[in-house]
PLY file of the C-alpha trace (Angstrom):
ply
format ascii 1.0
element vertex 173
property float x
property float y
property float z
element edge 172
property int vertex1
property int vertex2
end_header
0.00 0.00 0.00
1.09 3.52 -0.70
-0.35 6.84 0.37
-0.25 9.57 -2.25
-1.10 13.27 -2.32
-2.52 14.22 -5.71
-3.02 17.73 -7.00
-5.88 18.02 -9.48
-6.62 21.04 -11.62
-8.63 22.18 -14.62
-9.05 25.41 -16.54
-10.91 24.29 -19.66
-14.51 23.18 -20.11
-16.58 22.21 -17.07
-13.80 22.54 -14.53
-15.85 21.14 -11.65
-16.91 18.09 -13.66
-13.31 17.39 -14.63
-12.23 17.51 -10.97
-15.13 15.25 -9.94
-14.12 12.75 -12.62
-10.56 12.75 -11.29
-11.72 12.08 -7.72
-14.04 9.30 -8.92
-11.21 7.76 -10.92
-8.87 7.86 -7.95
-11.59 6.28 -5.79
-11.97 3.48 -8.33
-8.27 2.67 -7.89
-7.81 3.18 -4.15
-9.33 4.68 -1.03
-9.80 8.44 -1.14
-9.11 9.41 2.45
-9.76 13.12 2.03
-10.41 15.70 -0.66
-9.91 19.42 -0.16
-12.32 22.10 -1.16
-11.96 23.68 -4.59
-9.93 26.84 -5.07
-9.91 29.11 -8.08
-6.37 30.23 -8.83
-4.50 32.26 -11.36
-2.65 30.20 -13.98
0.90 29.28 -13.05
3.65 29.75 -15.61
1.63 31.18 -18.50
-0.79 34.02 -17.75
-2.64 34.03 -21.10
-5.23 31.39 -20.13
-8.35 31.00 -17.96
-8.21 30.63 -14.18
-7.89 27.15 -12.71
-9.98 25.16 -10.32
-7.60 23.25 -8.03
-7.95 20.70 -5.25
-5.90 18.05 -3.48
-6.78 14.42 -2.73
-5.13 12.05 -0.27
-5.39 8.47 -1.55
-4.16 5.07 -0.39
-4.02 1.93 -2.46
-2.12 -1.15 -3.51
-0.25 0.56 -6.34
3.38 1.58 -6.58
4.11 5.13 -7.73
4.64 4.08 -11.35
1.14 2.60 -11.43
-0.29 5.72 -9.74
1.37 7.78 -12.48
-0.26 5.61 -15.17
-3.63 6.00 -13.42
-3.20 9.79 -13.25
-2.33 9.97 -16.95
-5.29 7.77 -17.91
-7.63 10.05 -15.93
-6.25 13.06 -17.81
-6.72 11.31 -21.15
-10.29 10.29 -20.28
-11.10 13.98 -19.76
-9.62 14.97 -23.13
-6.27 16.34 -22.00
-4.11 17.31 -24.93
-0.44 17.99 -24.26
1.11 20.80 -26.25
4.92 20.47 -26.05
5.24 24.18 -26.86
3.13 25.12 -23.80
4.38 23.12 -20.83
2.22 25.13 -18.42
-0.60 25.74 -20.89
-4.35 25.26 -20.43
-5.79 21.81 -19.80
-9.05 20.02 -19.19
-7.47 18.03 -16.38
-4.10 17.88 -14.70
-3.44 15.14 -12.12
-0.03 15.34 -10.45
1.56 13.11 -7.84
2.90 15.52 -5.24
4.28 13.18 -2.58
4.01 9.51 -1.63
4.77 7.30 1.37
5.17 3.59 1.99
3.07 1.61 4.49
5.41 2.49 7.32
5.29 6.23 6.56
8.64 6.46 4.79
8.58 9.16 2.10
9.18 7.86 -1.41
11.87 9.98 -3.01
12.67 9.62 -6.65
14.55 11.53 -9.33
13.48 10.11 -12.66
12.64 11.79 -15.98
9.11 10.34 -15.86
8.40 10.94 -12.17
10.15 13.01 -9.53
8.97 12.71 -5.93
8.29 14.84 -4.14
7.05 16.97 -7.01
9.97 19.30 -7.82
7.90 22.52 -7.74
5.27 21.67 -5.11
6.96 23.87 -2.49
6.44 26.87 -4.82
2.78 26.28 -5.60
0.16 27.76 -3.32
-2.53 25.97 -5.36
-1.07 22.67 -4.12
-0.06 23.58 -0.58
-3.12 25.53 0.59
-5.64 22.78 -0.31
-3.29 20.12 1.09
-3.09 21.99 4.39
-6.90 21.93 4.54
-7.00 18.11 4.59
-3.75 17.46 6.50
-2.98 20.32 8.91
0.28 18.68 10.03
1.53 17.66 6.58
5.19 17.67 5.71
6.47 17.93 2.17
9.53 15.67 1.97
12.75 17.64 1.36
10.98 20.95 2.12
9.37 20.83 5.56
6.02 21.66 7.10
3.34 22.57 4.58
2.02 25.25 6.97
5.42 26.97 7.00
5.61 26.84 3.21
2.12 28.33 2.83
3.05 31.18 5.19
6.30 31.98 3.40
6.80 35.37 1.80
7.46 33.63 -1.53
3.83 32.42 -1.68
2.04 35.34 -0.01
0.70 36.91 -3.21
-0.41 33.56 -4.66
-2.20 32.53 -1.45
-3.92 35.93 -1.26
-5.15 35.58 -4.86
-6.79 32.18 -4.26
-10.58 32.10 -4.04
-12.65 29.35 -2.41
-15.23 27.92 -4.83
-18.04 26.94 -2.47
-20.53 25.74 -5.09
-18.39 22.84 -6.39
-18.46 19.63 -4.31
-15.96 16.87 -5.09
-17.05 14.16 -2.66
0 1
1 2
2 3
3 4
4 5
5 6
6 7
7 8
8 9
9 10
10 11
11 12
12 13
13 14
14 15
15 16
16 17
17 18
18 19
19 20
20 21
21 22
22 23
23 24
24 25
25 26
26 27
27 28
28 29
29 30
30 31
31 32
32 33
33 34
34 35
35 36
36 37
37 38
38 39
39 40
40 41
41 42
42 43
43 44
44 45
45 46
46 47
47 48
48 49
49 50
50 51
51 52
52 53
53 54
54 55
55 56
56 57
57 58
58 59
59 60
60 61
61 62
62 63
63 64
64 65
65 66
66 67
67 68
68 69
69 70
70 71
71 72
72 73
73 74
74 75
75 76
76 77
77 78
78 79
79 80
80 81
81 82
82 83
83 84
84 85
85 86
86 87
87 88
88 89
89 90
90 91
91 92
92 93
93 94
94 95
95 96
96 97
97 98
98 99
99 100
100 101
101 102
102 103
103 104
104 105
105 106
106 107
107 108
108 109
109 110
110 111
111 112
112 113
113 114
114 115
115 116
116 117
117 118
118 119
119 120
120 121
121 122
122 123
123 124
124 125
125 126
126 127
127 128
128 129
129 130
130 131
131 132
132 133
133 134
134 135
135 136
136 137
137 138
138 139
139 140
140 141
141 142
142 143
143 144
144 145
145 146
146 147
147 148
148 149
149 150
150 151
151 152
152 153
153 154
154 155
155 156
156 157
157 158
158 159
159 160
160 161
161 162
162 163
163 164
164 165
165 166
166 167
167 168
168 169
169 170
170 171
171 172
């Protein structure tokens, strides 16, 4: 069994429906222990696109991280995700990222691989990952970076956290 924190986001089409499909797909492959609320956030990396809906899910299941990655990619494909190599941070119907993972005994899984790096190499810089994660795990630690609460309160993320808006009319569970 592994425990994985997934970040899910969408800024094209019915954003709420895409996030619900991701949560349902994760639930079909494991146990969804918690899902954050939905936050509307400014696009990260490329500003010329619509705002995102973002959330975080904590999932456990019998899969190794490579299988979780395949599951995440299949969920994206099922929602019509098209990857444009010219726009790495471009718009998308669904983005499902593995942020961090742990073994049964709570040991963080660390990996530096071209296909999957854990913890996610930019998670500590992304308020749209950290703020929802903090909602479902107040004492979370991001391996290699420290307490999620400290990261959210850092000066580096202050503007991004302030720009986030809770989307109260979208339920994911």
